[in-house]
C-alpha positions in Angstrom: 5.3 17.4 6.1 8.9 17.2 7.1 11.2 14.6 5.5 11.7 12.7 8.7 8.0 12.2 9.4 7.4 11.2 5.8 10.1 8.5 6.0 8.5 7.1 9.1 5.1 7.1 7.6 6.5 5.5 4.3 8.2 2.8 6.4 5.0 2.2 8.4 2.9 1.9 5.2 5.3 -0.6 3.7 5.3 -2.6 7.0 1.5 -2.7 7.1 1.3 -3.9 3.5 3.8 -6.6 4.2 2.0 -7.7 7.4 -1.4 -7.8 5.9 -0.2 -9.5 2.7 1.5 -12.2 4.8 -1.7 -12.7 6.8 -3.9 -12.8 3.7 -1.5 -15.2 2.1 -2.3 -17.8 4.8 -5.7 -18.4 3.2 -4.8 -17.9 -0.4 -3.1 -19.9 -3.2 -1.2 -16.7 -4.0 1.9 -15.2 -2.4 2.4 -11.5 -2.1 5.7 -9.7 -2.5 6.2 -6.1 -1.3 9.1 -4.2 -2.9 10.1 -1.1 -1.0 12.2 1.8 -2.3 12.7 5.4 -1.3 10.3 6.6 -4.0 7.9 3.7 -4.6 6.3 0.7 -3.0 5.1 -2.2 -5.2 2.7 -4.9 -4.0 2.8 -7.9 -6.3 0.4 -10.8 -6.3 0.6 -13.4 -9.1 0.6 -11.2 -12.3 -1.1 -8.2 -10.7 0.6 -5.3 -8.9 -0.1 -2.0 -7.2 2.5 0.7 -7.2 2.5 3.6 -4.7 4.4 6.8 -5.0 4.2 9.9 -2.8 1.3 11.2 -4.8 -0.4 8.3 -6.6 -1.4 4.7 -6.8 -1.3 2.8 -10.1 -2.4 -0.8 -10.8 -1.6 -3.4 -13.4 -5.2 -3.1 -14.6 -4.6 0.5 -15.6 -6.2 2.2 -12.6 -4.6 5.4 -11.4 -5.7 7.5 -8.4 -4.3 10.0 -5.9 -2.5 8.8 -2.9 -1.0 10.5 0.1 0.2 9.6 3.6 -1.1 12.2 6.0 0.6 13.6 9.2 -2.1 12.1 11.4 -1.4 8.6 10.3 -4.2 8.4 7.8 -4.1 7.7 4.1 -5.8 9.6 1.3 -6.6 7.2 -1.6 -8.8 8.3 -4.4 -10.0 11.3 -2.4 -11.1 9.1 0.5 -9.4 9.4 3.9 -9.0 6.3 6.0 -6.8 5.0 8.8 -3.6 3.6 7.4 -4.0 0.1 8.8 -7.6 -0.3 7.5 -6.5 0.8 4.0 -3.6 -1.6 4.0 -5.8 -4.5 5.1 -8.4 -3.7 2.5 -6.0 -3.3 -0.3 -4.1 -6.5 0.4 -7.3 -8.5 0.9 -8.6 -7.3 -2.4 -5.3 -8.1 -4.1 -5.2 -11.7 -2.7 -8.7 -12.6 -3.9 
């Protein structure tokens, strides 16, 4: 994947996480914060967090699994391929519970 496309997908992933976290926060006592950097994105909710890099996802609970943004706009997470928006919605919903 070329660098320009990866930047666009990375930005889109961060934007989806922010949007779904804000939406999920409307019905939650928690507030989510999404920190975006060139090499990592961190989703924080209360004392828990998820950290995404180009190749993996880590959690504050010690979980670690493969992560990749794909050229077709899908995400590979833990070996499962899903649409980027569905994955972001699921992840943020689970974090906000």
